[in-house]
Residue frames relative to the residue before (quaternion, step in Angstrom):
aa qw qx qy qz dx dy dz
M 1.0000 0.0000 0.0000 0.0000 0.00 0.00 0.00
N 0.2438 -0.7265 0.6234 0.1555 3.55 -1.17 0.70
I 0.0148 -0.8395 0.5361 -0.0867 3.56 -0.40 1.30
L 0.1451 -0.7640 0.6237 0.0791 3.55 -1.07 0.84
H 0.1531 -0.7546 0.6325 0.0838 3.57 -0.89 1.02
T 0.1175 -0.7676 0.6238 0.0881 3.58 -1.03 0.78
E 0.0239 0.7945 -0.6029 0.0683 3.57 -1.03 0.86
T 0.3680 -0.7802 0.4807 0.1574 3.56 -0.82 1.08
L 0.7284 0.5280 -0.2677 0.3449 3.53 0.68 -1.19
K 0.4287 -0.7193 0.4959 0.2299 3.55 -1.06 0.84
R 0.6594 0.5251 -0.3185 0.4335 3.58 1.08 -0.69
W 0.4521 -0.6651 0.5208 0.2864 3.54 -1.36 0.09
G 0.2060 0.7616 -0.5960 0.1495 3.54 -1.01 0.86
G 0.7871 -0.3295 0.2254 0.4702 3.55 -1.27 -0.21
Q 0.6238 0.5554 -0.3402 0.4320 3.58 1.05 -0.74
Q 0.6952 0.4543 -0.2692 0.4877 3.56 0.87 -0.96
N 0.5853 0.5687 -0.3529 0.4577 3.55 1.14 -0.67
R 0.6516 0.5217 -0.3015 0.4608 3.57 0.98 -0.90
V 0.6455 0.5280 -0.3196 0.4499 3.59 0.91 -0.92
L 0.7127 0.4568 -0.2667 0.4607 3.57 0.78 -1.02
A 0.6388 0.5314 -0.3344 0.4446 3.59 0.94 -0.85
E 0.6770 0.4843 -0.2976 0.4675 3.56 0.93 -0.87
A 0.6576 0.5194 -0.3194 0.4426 3.58 0.89 -0.94
A 0.6926 0.4660 -0.2810 0.4734 3.59 0.82 -0.99
G 0.6695 0.5220 -0.3006 0.4347 3.58 0.96 -0.86
L 0.6956 0.4529 -0.2808 0.4819 3.59 0.91 -0.86
N 0.5779 0.5583 -0.3784 0.4595 3.59 1.13 -0.53
K 0.6578 0.5059 -0.3086 0.4648 3.58 0.98 -0.81
R 0.6686 0.4806 -0.2958 0.4842 3.57 1.19 -0.47
G 0.6628 -0.5565 0.2900 0.4086 3.57 1.25 0.22
H 0.5350 0.5969 -0.4234 0.4222 3.58 1.25 0.14
H 0.3756 -0.6880 0.5645 0.2585 3.57 -1.30 0.15
V 0.0710 0.8154 -0.5623 0.1176 3.55 -0.22 1.33
I 0.0327 -0.7925 0.6088 -0.0131 3.57 -0.83 1.02
I 0.2996 -0.7476 0.5709 0.1596 3.55 -1.29 0.41
A 0.1028 -0.7344 0.6660 0.0810 3.56 -1.10 0.80
C 0.1270 0.8144 -0.5475 0.1446 3.57 -0.49 1.18
H 0.7076 -0.4571 0.3246 0.4300 3.54 -1.32 0.12
K 0.5089 -0.6603 0.4577 0.3090 3.55 -0.91 0.92
G 0.8071 0.2419 -0.2104 0.4958 3.54 -1.00 0.90
S 0.4604 0.6921 -0.4492 0.3274 3.61 1.22 0.14
I 0.6043 -0.5425 0.4312 0.3931 3.55 -1.24 0.41
L 0.6053 0.5652 -0.3528 0.4354 3.58 1.05 -0.73
A 0.6332 0.5341 -0.3387 0.4462 3.59 0.93 -0.84
A 0.6800 0.4922 -0.2915 0.4586 3.58 0.87 -0.95
K 0.6894 0.4795 -0.2859 0.4615 3.59 0.87 -0.94
A 0.6298 0.5362 -0.3391 0.4483 3.58 1.04 -0.76
K 0.6368 0.5197 -0.3267 0.4667 3.58 0.97 -0.81
Q 0.6469 0.5194 -0.3159 0.4604 3.57 0.97 -0.85
A 0.7018 0.4577 -0.2546 0.4829 3.57 1.11 -0.73
G 0.5334 -0.6595 0.3901 0.3583 3.58 1.27 0.02
V 0.4749 0.6465 -0.4493 0.3932 3.58 1.23 0.46
K 0.4567 -0.6909 0.4871 0.2773 3.59 -0.85 0.94
V 0.0938 -0.8204 0.5638 -0.0156 3.55 -0.83 1.07
Y 0.1353 -0.7204 0.6723 0.1033 3.51 -1.20 0.75
E 0.1847 -0.7890 0.5788 0.0919 3.59 -0.72 1.07
L 0.0132 -0.8160 0.5743 -0.0639 3.55 -0.60 1.22
N 0.5294 -0.5883 0.4923 0.3624 3.55 -1.31 0.16
M 0.0574 -0.8557 0.5140 -0.0170 3.55 0.26 1.33
V 0.3989 0.6690 -0.5309 0.3339 3.57 0.42 1.25
K 0.6676 -0.5409 0.3441 0.3787 3.53 -1.19 0.63
Q 0.6630 0.5388 -0.3014 0.4235 3.56 1.00 -0.87
A 0.7110 0.4598 -0.2522 0.4684 3.61 1.21 -0.40
Y 0.2507 0.8109 -0.5011 0.1688 3.62 1.24 0.29
L 0.6684 0.5330 -0.3172 0.4105 3.58 0.86 -0.96
K 0.6952 0.4101 -0.2672 0.5265 3.59 1.20 -0.47
T 0.6739 0.5390 -0.3041 0.4035 3.57 0.92 -0.93
I 0.6477 0.5386 -0.3323 0.4242 3.59 0.90 -0.88
P 0.7032 0.4232 -0.3011 0.4854 3.68 0.76 -0.84
Q 0.5897 0.5540 -0.3758 0.4518 3.61 1.12 -0.57
L 0.6746 0.4782 -0.2940 0.4794 3.58 0.94 -0.85
M 0.6113 0.5417 -0.3491 0.4593 3.58 1.04 -0.68
N 0.6458 0.5097 -0.3122 0.4750 3.59 1.01 -0.79
I 0.6370 0.5194 -0.3243 0.4682 3.59 1.00 -0.84
I 0.6374 0.5391 -0.3217 0.4468 3.58 0.94 -0.92
K 0.6945 0.4654 -0.2735 0.4757 3.57 0.92 -0.89
Q 0.6676 0.5143 -0.3041 0.4442 3.59 0.90 -0.94
E 0.7523 0.3835 -0.1966 0.4984 3.58 0.97 -0.90
N 0.3721 -0.7519 0.4669 0.2797 3.58 1.32 0.04
I 0.1175 0.8432 -0.5110 0.1183 3.57 0.99 0.95
D 0.3155 -0.7436 0.5653 0.1672 3.55 -1.06 0.88
L 0.8183 0.0703 0.0529 0.5681 3.54 0.96 -0.95
V 0.1995 -0.7686 0.5998 0.0987 3.58 -1.01 0.87
S 0.1177 -0.7714 0.6228 0.0555 3.57 -0.97 0.94
T 0.1125 -0.8045 0.5821 0.0364 3.58 -0.73 1.07
H 0.2551 -0.8262 0.4966 0.0751 3.56 -1.14 0.65
S 0.7907 0.2220 -0.1233 0.5570 3.63 0.94 -0.77
S 0.7325 -0.4476 0.2838 0.4273 3.56 -1.28 0.15
V 0.7172 0.4541 -0.2724 0.4529 3.58 0.66 -1.10
D 0.7207 0.4310 -0.2743 0.4686 3.60 0.76 -0.93
S 0.5922 0.5554 -0.3844 0.4395 3.61 1.15 -0.38
W 0.6167 0.4927 -0.3460 0.5072 3.58 1.16 -0.46
A 0.7169 0.4476 -0.2640 0.4648 3.57 0.70 -1.08
G 0.7134 0.4470 -0.2574 0.4743 3.58 0.81 -1.00
G 0.6419 0.5345 -0.3248 0.4436 3.56 1.01 -0.79
L 0.6865 0.4630 -0.2854 0.4825 3.58 0.87 -0.90
A 0.6258 0.5332 -0.3396 0.4569 3.60 1.02 -0.77
A 0.6416 0.5217 -0.3211 0.4617 3.58 1.00 -0.82
K 0.7067 0.4688 -0.2730 0.4542 3.57 0.81 -0.97
L 0.6647 0.5108 -0.3047 0.4521 3.59 1.02 -0.78
T 0.7171 0.3867 -0.2428 0.5266 3.58 1.25 -0.41
G 0.5235 -0.6840 0.3836 0.3332 3.58 1.27 0.19
R 0.4601 0.6802 -0.4508 0.3499 3.60 1.16 0.57
R 0.5527 -0.5832 0.4739 0.3603 3.54 -1.28 0.37
L 0.1954 -0.8046 0.5586 0.0481 3.54 -1.10 0.78
V 0.0590 -0.7639 0.6424 0.0136 3.55 -0.98 1.00
R 0.1778 -0.7724 0.6029 0.0908 3.57 -0.88 0.97
F 0.2215 -0.7532 0.6058 0.1288 3.56 -0.89 0.98
R 0.1116 -0.7695 0.6249 0.0703 3.56 -1.12 0.69
H 0.1475 -0.8474 0.5098 0.0148 3.54 -0.56 1.26
N 0.7835 0.3437 -0.1645 0.4908 3.62 1.11 -0.49
L 0.5555 -0.6481 0.4410 0.2772 3.52 -1.37 0.25
Y 0.4161 0.7101 -0.4830 0.2989 3.58 1.20 0.13
P 0.4941 -0.6788 0.4476 0.3078 3.62 -0.89 0.85
V 0.4760 -0.6510 0.5167 0.2874 3.54 -1.22 0.59
G 0.5410 -0.6390 0.4412 0.3229 3.56 -1.00 0.81
R 0.4592 -0.7022 0.4864 0.2436 3.56 -1.19 0.58
G 0.5129 0.6877 -0.3999 0.3226 3.58 1.27 -0.18
I 0.7125 -0.4613 0.3287 0.4141 3.54 -1.34 0.24
L 0.6696 0.5104 -0.3110 0.4409 3.59 0.91 -0.89
A 0.6452 0.5110 -0.3212 0.4683 3.59 0.99 -0.83
K 0.6494 0.5112 -0.3155 0.4663 3.58 0.97 -0.85
F 0.6434 0.5316 -0.3243 0.4453 3.57 1.02 -0.79
I 0.7116 0.4701 -0.2882 0.4354 3.60 0.73 -1.02
Y 0.6854 0.4425 -0.2892 0.5008 3.61 1.17 -0.47
S 0.6106 0.5574 -0.3562 0.4355 3.59 1.27 -0.14
I 0.6796 0.5496 -0.2990 0.3831 3.59 1.11 -0.59
P 0.5801 0.5746 -0.4204 0.3957 3.70 1.02 -0.38
D 0.4753 -0.6523 0.5124 0.2934 3.56 -1.16 0.64
R 0.7776 -0.0090 0.0167 0.6285 3.56 1.21 -0.50
I 0.1977 -0.7444 0.6241 0.1312 3.57 -1.18 0.67
I 0.1505 -0.7835 0.6002 0.0572 3.57 -0.77 1.09
T 0.1220 -0.7839 0.6061 0.0576 3.57 -0.83 1.00
I 0.4954 -0.6948 0.4435 0.2743 3.57 -1.12 0.64
S 0.8018 0.0752 -0.0583 0.5900 3.61 1.26 -0.12
K 0.6451 -0.5030 0.4027 0.4106 3.55 -1.29 0.29
A 0.6105 0.5695 -0.3501 0.4247 3.57 1.03 -0.76
V 0.6535 0.4968 -0.3095 0.4800 3.59 1.00 -0.81
S 0.6391 0.5192 -0.3241 0.4658 3.60 0.97 -0.81
D 0.6327 0.5469 -0.3303 0.4375 3.58 0.97 -0.85
V 0.6421 0.5186 -0.3207 0.4647 3.59 1.00 -0.82
L 0.6671 0.5010 -0.3054 0.4590 3.59 0.91 -0.88
I 0.6354 0.5182 -0.3265 0.4702 3.59 1.01 -0.77
Q 0.6413 0.5211 -0.3125 0.4685 3.57 1.02 -0.81
C 0.6818 0.4718 -0.2707 0.4891 3.56 1.20 -0.60
G 0.6824 -0.5417 0.2688 0.4107 3.57 1.25 0.20
L 0.5141 0.6290 -0.4431 0.3791 3.61 1.19 0.02
K 0.4895 -0.6754 0.4714 0.2864 3.54 -1.07 0.75
K 0.5569 -0.6423 0.4271 0.3081 3.54 -0.93 0.97
E 0.6286 0.5784 -0.3285 0.4030 3.58 1.06 -0.78
R 0.6637 0.5064 -0.3020 0.4603 3.60 1.19 -0.46
L 0.6809 0.5115 -0.2643 0.4526 3.58 1.26 -0.31
T 0.0520 -0.7614 0.6453 0.0332 3.53 -1.20 0.70
V 0.2740 -0.7446 0.5847 0.1691 3.57 -0.89 0.92
I 0.1045 0.7389 -0.6612 0.0776 3.56 -0.85 1.06
H 0.3575 -0.7728 0.4831 0.2040 3.56 -0.27 1.25
S 0.4729 -0.5797 0.5658 0.3466 3.51 -1.22 0.51
A 0.2096 -0.8086 0.5462 0.0619 3.55 -1.15 0.53
V 0.3004 -0.7098 0.5950 0.2279 3.52 -1.35 -0.02
N 0.4437 -0.6411 0.5509 0.2977 3.51 -1.24 0.52
E 0.2894 -0.8204 0.4675 0.1571 3.54 0.04 1.31
R 0.5785 0.6024 -0.3791 0.3985 3.61 1.17 -0.46
L 0.6124 0.5647 -0.3456 0.4320 3.58 1.19 -0.45
F 0.7314 0.4142 -0.2131 0.4981 3.58 1.24 -0.42
A 0.1408 0.8229 -0.5301 0.1484 3.55 0.98 0.91
P 0.6082 -0.6093 0.3735 0.3455 3.62 -1.04 0.77
E 0.6783 0.5277 -0.3060 0.4097 3.60 1.06 -0.65
I 0.4023 0.7210 -0.4776 0.3003 3.62 1.24 0.02
E 0.4198 -0.7079 0.5149 0.2398 3.57 -1.03 0.81
D 0.3993 -0.7120 0.5192 0.2532 3.58 -1.01 0.78
I 0.5067 -0.6671 0.4594 0.2953 3.62 -1.27 -0.02
K 0.2839 0.7846 -0.5129 0.2021 3.61 1.16 0.39
K 0.6471 0.5146 -0.3250 0.4592 3.58 0.97 -0.82
E 0.6315 0.5434 -0.3229 0.4490 3.57 0.99 -0.87
L 0.7412 0.4073 -0.2143 0.4886 3.57 1.00 -0.85
G 0.4466 -0.7021 0.4486 0.3262 3.59 1.26 -0.14
I 0.4409 0.6847 -0.4557 0.3595 3.57 1.15 0.64
P 0.5031 -0.6567 0.4617 0.3199 3.63 -0.79 0.93
H 0.6220 -0.6096 0.3594 0.3353 3.54 -1.04 0.88
D 0.7388 0.4315 -0.2353 0.4611 3.60 0.99 -0.78
T 0.4519 0.6844 -0.4547 0.3474 3.62 1.25 0.17
L 0.3562 -0.7292 0.5447 0.2115 3.56 -0.91 0.91
I 0.0866 -0.8078 0.5830 -0.0066 3.56 -0.93 0.96
I 0.1063 -0.7519 0.6473 0.0657 3.53 -1.03 0.89
G 0.1118 0.8439 -0.5181 0.0829 3.60 -1.07 0.43
N 0.2696 -0.7255 0.6207 0.1256 3.47 -1.47 0.00
T 0.1699 -0.8103 0.5560 0.0728 3.60 -1.00 0.83
S 0.3867 0.7481 -0.4610 0.2798 3.58 1.18 0.49
T 0.5957 -0.4886 0.4879 0.4103 3.51 -1.39 0.19
F 0.4140 -0.7055 0.5133 0.2597 3.58 -1.02 0.75
T 0.2789 0.6974 -0.6216 0.2224 3.55 -0.51 1.28
E 0.6936 -0.5053 0.3110 0.4085 3.56 -1.20 0.49
V 0.6981 0.4929 -0.2932 0.4286 3.60 0.89 -0.88
K 0.5850 0.5906 -0.3758 0.4096 3.61 1.21 -0.31
G 0.3797 -0.8043 0.4106 0.2007 3.58 1.30 -0.16
Q 0.2680 0.7974 -0.5132 0.1700 3.61 1.11 0.45
E 0.5767 0.5993 -0.3885 0.3966 3.59 1.13 -0.55
Y 0.6290 0.5308 -0.3450 0.4512 3.61 1.08 -0.62
L 0.6247 0.5198 -0.3307 0.4797 3.56 1.09 -0.67
L 0.6514 0.5089 -0.3138 0.4671 3.59 0.98 -0.81
Q 0.6456 0.5032 -0.3185 0.4780 3.58 1.00 -0.80
A 0.6585 0.5143 -0.3031 0.4583 3.56 0.98 -0.86
F 0.5836 0.6117 -0.3702 0.3849 3.57 1.09 -0.68
N 0.5744 0.5815 -0.3822 0.4310 3.60 1.09 -0.58
I 0.6856 0.4529 -0.2680 0.5029 3.58 1.01 -0.80
I 0.6646 0.5371 -0.3052 0.4204 3.56 0.86 -1.03
C 0.7279 0.4640 -0.2577 0.4341 3.56 0.70 -1.10
N 0.6444 0.5084 -0.3289 0.4670 3.60 1.11 -0.56
K 0.6920 0.4374 -0.2720 0.5057 3.59 1.20 -0.49
F 0.7981 0.0397 0.0352 0.6002 3.54 1.07 -0.80
P 0.3359 -0.7805 0.4834 0.2105 3.65 -0.08 1.23
C 0.1942 0.7625 -0.5903 0.1803 3.55 -0.87 1.03
I 0.4163 -0.6688 0.5492 0.2790 3.55 -1.35 -0.07
L 0.2637 -0.7506 0.5884 0.1441 3.55 -1.12 0.76
L 0.0873 -0.8294 0.5511 -0.0273 3.55 -0.62 1.21
F 0.0734 -0.7841 0.6157 0.0266 3.57 -0.96 0.93
A 0.0620 -0.7510 0.6546 0.0601 3.57 -1.11 0.73
G 0.4857 0.6094 -0.4849 0.3969 3.56 -0.48 1.24
S 0.5635 -0.6313 0.4159 0.3331 3.54 -0.99 0.82
L 0.1739 0.7705 -0.5912 0.1627 3.57 -0.78 1.07
E 0.1089 -0.8189 0.5634 0.0148 3.55 -0.54 1.20
E 0.5881 -0.5256 0.4589 0.4089 3.54 -1.32 0.26
P 0.5963 -0.1474 -0.7851 -0.0795 1.61 -2.20 1.23
F 0.4083 0.7481 -0.4560 0.2563 3.60 1.26 0.05
K 0.6015 0.5608 -0.3631 0.4381 3.58 1.07 -0.68
T 0.6579 0.4993 -0.2990 0.4779 3.57 0.96 -0.89
Q 0.6320 0.5406 -0.3210 0.4532 3.55 1.05 -0.82
Y 0.6741 0.4749 -0.2966 0.4817 3.59 0.90 -0.87
L 0.6770 0.5140 -0.2958 0.4359 3.56 0.91 -0.93
S 0.5580 0.6232 -0.3864 0.3886 3.60 1.19 -0.47
H 0.5780 0.5847 -0.3748 0.4285 3.61 1.22 -0.29
V 0.6877 0.4721 -0.2655 0.4835 3.58 1.25 -0.40
D 0.5524 -0.6059 0.4593 0.3419 3.57 -1.05 0.79
K 0.6121 -0.6129 0.3558 0.3507 3.57 -0.95 0.91
E 0.6921 0.4920 -0.2928 0.4395 3.59 0.92 -0.85
L 0.7001 0.4448 -0.2726 0.4876 3.62 1.24 -0.19
R 0.4837 0.7218 -0.4150 0.2697 3.58 1.21 -0.28
D 0.6219 0.5381 -0.3551 0.4445 3.61 1.12 -0.49
K 0.6386 0.5095 -0.3256 0.4760 3.59 1.29 -0.10
V 0.6001 0.5143 -0.3552 0.4991 3.57 1.34 0.17
V 0.0955 -0.8145 0.5723 0.0028 3.59 -0.67 1.13
F 0.1290 -0.7641 0.6297 0.0544 3.56 -0.82 1.09
L 0.2167 -0.8188 0.5225 0.0984 3.59 -0.41 1.19
G 0.4047 -0.6813 0.5056 0.3411 3.59 1.14 -0.51
H 0.7347 -0.3696 0.2925 0.4880 3.57 -1.26 -0.28
R 0.0320 -0.7943 0.6066 -0.0096 3.57 -0.92 0.95
D 0.3194 -0.7442 0.5588 0.1786 3.53 -1.13 0.75
D 0.6641 0.4745 -0.3004 0.4935 3.59 1.30 0.00
I 0.0105 0.8555 -0.5166 0.0325 3.58 0.87 1.00
P 0.6077 0.5441 -0.3906 0.4267 3.68 0.90 -0.62
R 0.6611 0.4883 -0.3120 0.4766 3.63 0.98 -0.75
I 0.6153 0.5367 -0.3479 0.4608 3.59 1.04 -0.76
L 0.6857 0.4887 -0.2852 0.4580 3.57 0.85 -0.96
K 0.6033 0.5574 -0.3495 0.4508 3.57 1.07 -0.71
T 0.6428 0.5514 -0.3002 0.4389 3.57 1.16 -0.67
L 0.6719 0.5322 -0.2876 0.4273 3.58 1.14 -0.64
D 0.3299 -0.7120 0.5855 0.2035 3.54 -1.11 0.77
V 0.7774 0.0606 -0.0357 0.6251 3.58 1.19 -0.58
F 0.2002 -0.7590 0.6092 0.1128 3.57 -0.95 0.94
V 0.1406 -0.8015 0.5795 0.0458 3.57 -0.82 1.04
F 0.0561 -0.7963 0.6022 -0.0115 3.56 -0.83 1.04
P 0.0249 -0.8778 0.4775 -0.0281 3.59 0.17 1.31
S 0.2097 0.8241 -0.5064 0.1432 3.61 1.17 0.49
V 0.2855 -0.7406 0.5815 0.1784 3.55 -1.14 0.69
L 0.7673 0.1049 -0.0804 0.6275 3.58 1.30 -0.25
E 0.1544 0.8086 -0.5412 0.1716 3.58 -0.57 1.12
G 0.4172 -0.7082 0.5141 0.2454 3.56 -0.90 0.96
L 0.7755 -0.1134 0.0835 0.6154 3.56 1.07 -0.82
G 0.3148 -0.7733 0.4937 0.2434 3.58 0.64 -1.12
T 0.1049 -0.8298 0.5467 0.0401 3.58 0.34 1.24
A 0.6242 0.5402 -0.3464 0.4456 3.60 0.98 -0.76
L 0.6343 0.5186 -0.3218 0.4745 3.57 1.06 -0.73
L 0.6545 0.5049 -0.3154 0.4662 3.60 0.92 -0.86
E 0.6288 0.5274 -0.3366 0.4617 3.59 1.03 -0.74
A 0.6495 0.5116 -0.3181 0.4640 3.59 0.95 -0.85
M 0.6494 0.5047 -0.3101 0.4769 3.57 1.01 -0.81
A 0.6377 0.5233 -0.3237 0.4634 3.59 1.01 -0.82
A 0.6710 0.4852 -0.2839 0.4834 3.56 1.14 -0.66
G 0.5072 -0.6792 0.4068 0.3404 3.58 1.26 0.03
R 0.4114 0.7081 -0.4777 0.3180 3.56 1.15 0.55
P 0.4397 -0.6371 0.5454 0.3215 3.61 -1.06 0.62
V 0.1673 -0.8243 0.5379 0.0561 3.59 -0.78 1.00
V 0.1664 -0.7279 0.6578 0.0988 3.51 -1.22 0.76
V 0.0033 -0.8401 0.5369 -0.0770 3.58 -0.50 1.21
S 0.5561 -0.5859 0.4740 0.3504 3.55 -1.25 0.51
D 0.4803 -0.7094 0.4481 0.2555 3.56 -1.06 0.77
I 0.2352 0.7714 -0.5521 0.2118 3.58 0.81 0.99
P 0.6783 -0.5432 0.3053 0.3894 3.63 -1.09 0.64
T 0.5819 0.6179 -0.3797 0.3679 3.60 0.97 -0.78
F 0.7316 0.4570 -0.2480 0.4410 3.58 0.83 -0.99
K 0.5242 0.6502 -0.4121 0.3642 3.59 1.20 -0.38
D 0.5921 0.6069 -0.3500 0.3982 3.57 1.22 -0.49
F 0.8416 0.1297 -0.0455 0.5222 3.60 1.08 -0.57
I 0.6630 0.4265 -0.3252 0.5222 3.61 1.24 0.09
E 0.1064 -0.7691 0.6287 0.0436 3.57 -0.81 1.06
D 0.4801 -0.7131 0.4334 0.2705 3.53 -0.60 1.20
K 0.8478 0.1223 -0.1592 0.4909 3.52 -0.98 1.06
M 0.6362 0.4905 -0.3430 0.4869 3.58 1.28 0.17
N 0.8088 -0.0314 0.0292 0.5866 3.60 0.74 -1.00
G 0.7923 0.0584 -0.0811 0.6020 3.56 1.24 0.51
L 0.3287 -0.7064 0.5812 0.2349 3.55 -1.34 0.10
Y 0.2988 -0.7486 0.5650 0.1762 3.56 -1.01 0.85
F 0.0478 -0.7358 0.6688 0.0947 3.53 -1.32 0.46
K 0.6132 -0.5564 0.4082 0.3844 3.56 -1.21 0.43
A 0.4834 -0.6937 0.4499 0.2877 3.58 -0.63 1.14
G 0.8277 0.2026 -0.1756 0.4930 3.54 -0.91 0.99
D 0.6206 0.5361 -0.3314 0.4665 3.61 1.28 0.01
A 0.2740 -0.8079 0.5029 0.1391 3.58 -0.10 1.31
E 0.6408 0.5325 -0.3349 0.4401 3.60 1.02 -0.72
D 0.6647 0.4806 -0.3049 0.4840 3.57 0.94 -0.83
L 0.6063 0.5451 -0.3443 0.4656 3.58 1.06 -0.74
A 0.6624 0.5091 -0.3056 0.4568 3.58 0.89 -0.92
E 0.6374 0.5442 -0.3252 0.4380 3.56 0.97 -0.86
K 0.6904 0.4807 -0.2845 0.4596 3.58 0.91 -0.91
V 0.6490 0.5095 -0.3219 0.4643 3.60 0.98 -0.77
V 0.6428 0.5169 -0.3236 0.4636 3.59 0.94 -0.87
A 0.6245 0.5429 -0.3400 0.4469 3.58 0.97 -0.82
L 0.6739 0.4796 -0.2929 0.4796 3.59 1.00 -0.77
L 0.6500 0.5201 -0.3257 0.4482 3.58 0.92 -0.82
Q 0.6868 0.4821 -0.2727 0.4707 3.56 1.13 -0.62
D 0.7674 0.3308 -0.1516 0.5279 3.58 1.21 -0.38
K 0.2193 -0.8146 0.5267 0.1046 3.59 0.03 1.30
E 0.6274 0.5467 -0.3414 0.4370 3.58 1.01 -0.77
L 0.6558 0.4944 -0.3081 0.4802 3.59 0.99 -0.82
R 0.6110 0.5451 -0.3486 0.4562 3.60 1.01 -0.77
N 0.6818 0.4936 -0.2912 0.4546 3.56 0.87 -0.97
S 0.6561 0.5211 -0.3073 0.4512 3.57 0.96 -0.87
L 0.6742 0.4826 -0.2956 0.4745 3.59 0.87 -0.94
G 0.6464 0.5348 -0.3186 0.4411 3.57 1.01 -0.80
R 0.6483 0.5095 -0.3122 0.4718 3.59 0.95 -0.86
N 0.6916 0.4784 -0.2774 0.4646 3.56 0.88 -0.94
A 0.6076 0.5562 -0.3482 0.4475 3.58 1.09 -0.67
R 0.6688 0.4839 -0.2994 0.4784 3.57 0.91 -0.89
A 0.6304 0.5334 -0.3343 0.4542 3.58 0.99 -0.79
S 0.6293 0.5398 -0.3333 0.4490 3.60 1.03 -0.74
V 0.6538 0.5005 -0.3083 0.4764 3.57 1.00 -0.82
L 0.6606 0.5138 -0.3114 0.4502 3.58 0.90 -0.89
E 0.6647 0.5074 -0.2970 0.4611 3.58 1.13 -0.62
R 0.8574 0.2059 -0.0430 0.4698 3.60 0.85 -0.95
F 0.8169 0.3203 -0.1138 0.4660 3.60 1.02 -0.66
T 0.3192 0.7581 -0.5158 0.2395 3.60 1.00 0.68
L 0.6292 -0.5499 0.4023 0.3740 3.55 -1.22 0.56
E 0.6651 0.5178 -0.3161 0.4354 3.59 0.88 -0.88
K 0.6341 0.5172 -0.3354 0.4668 3.58 1.02 -0.72
M 0.6433 0.5177 -0.3191 0.4651 3.59 0.97 -0.85
L 0.6687 0.4983 -0.2976 0.4648 3.58 0.93 -0.89
D 0.6215 0.5447 -0.3408 0.4482 3.60 0.97 -0.82
L 0.7069 0.4699 -0.2630 0.4586 3.56 0.81 -1.04
T 0.6645 0.5032 -0.3060 0.4600 3.58 0.96 -0.87
E 0.6383 0.5327 -0.3147 0.4580 3.57 0.95 -0.92
A 0.6664 0.5020 -0.2965 0.4647 3.59 0.93 -0.89
R 0.6622 0.5022 -0.3100 0.4617 3.58 0.97 -0.83
Y 0.6337 0.5247 -0.3349 0.4593 3.60 0.97 -0.80
R 0.6565 0.5056 -0.3164 0.4617 3.59 0.92 -0.88
E 0.6310 0.5355 -0.3287 0.4551 3.56 1.02 -0.77
V 0.6526 0.5093 -0.3070 0.4695 3.58 0.99 -0.85
L 0.6821 0.4794 -0.2872 0.4717 3.57 0.94 -0.87
D 0.6614 0.5144 -0.3133 0.4469 3.59 0.99 -0.78
A 0.6432 0.5325 -0.3179 0.4490 3.56 1.22 -0.47
S 0.5463 0.6376 -0.3972 0.3706 3.58 1.25 -0.25
């Protein structure tokens, strides 16, 4: 199969991770998969490093009149069979380019935001041959917005579990942190819905009860860093470490004794799946999305979403109980190996693409 993925966003997150993992994985299986994304994006750079062919375009709404014919030319030049779109802007440009060239179209949906009720929103969701969602929670939102269940397929995003082998070295030495220091942390993109402020607020309680370090890996520039840090008491701020964007997430996760995922809105949570694959005990907000694969006290601990005090209580309980940390970590990795492996995602996606093409 010859497949074109389109992606708008410049930043890096679970959505872009999914695009690249699928493109690289299907290429290894003998397909021809290319990516058209925003110029200067992190995805463009990572895709090139992974040996995936990339077209960098001006993926903004104002450039539709140029982007659509550019994508049509790419589709023809690369003899594309099927186009997969992922974000709002590229789903318009890529979707119209696919239809104008007579190609099959798959729309991916990664988030829980409701679909608009207007004519244009209804149109752009009517043209895909299939809509793939990353979780049942995302499908439920689309159904509530009026899309027919028969048009939707859930294919979970996944992680390459081989990257999170137990023998990976942590980064405590790099950071000058003593080996026996306990560390909690989070590796999500910094956005309001990820809830990092609740973790920072909880840290005031956690660190006073159980001395530890709070570690973040994710791009964050001033003045936002100062804004986030303002949630922490001044005397504890030197115990908060912002690493910025990192490409060695397996090593970061190896460094953590507890992974905290305080999202208030989440389509699935690739960062959470990575932490589970790394065998980390996880503390997560009790939002509906996680109920599908986290069982309280078995492969993770729940806290009340948005409740910093409850979050602190659960983290302290884990820091005080090494046996529980180890048990939750083992079970978390087992859950990923059962349901969220890269090969399983590729198998399901490959089968769905063939089904869409065979229906043409």
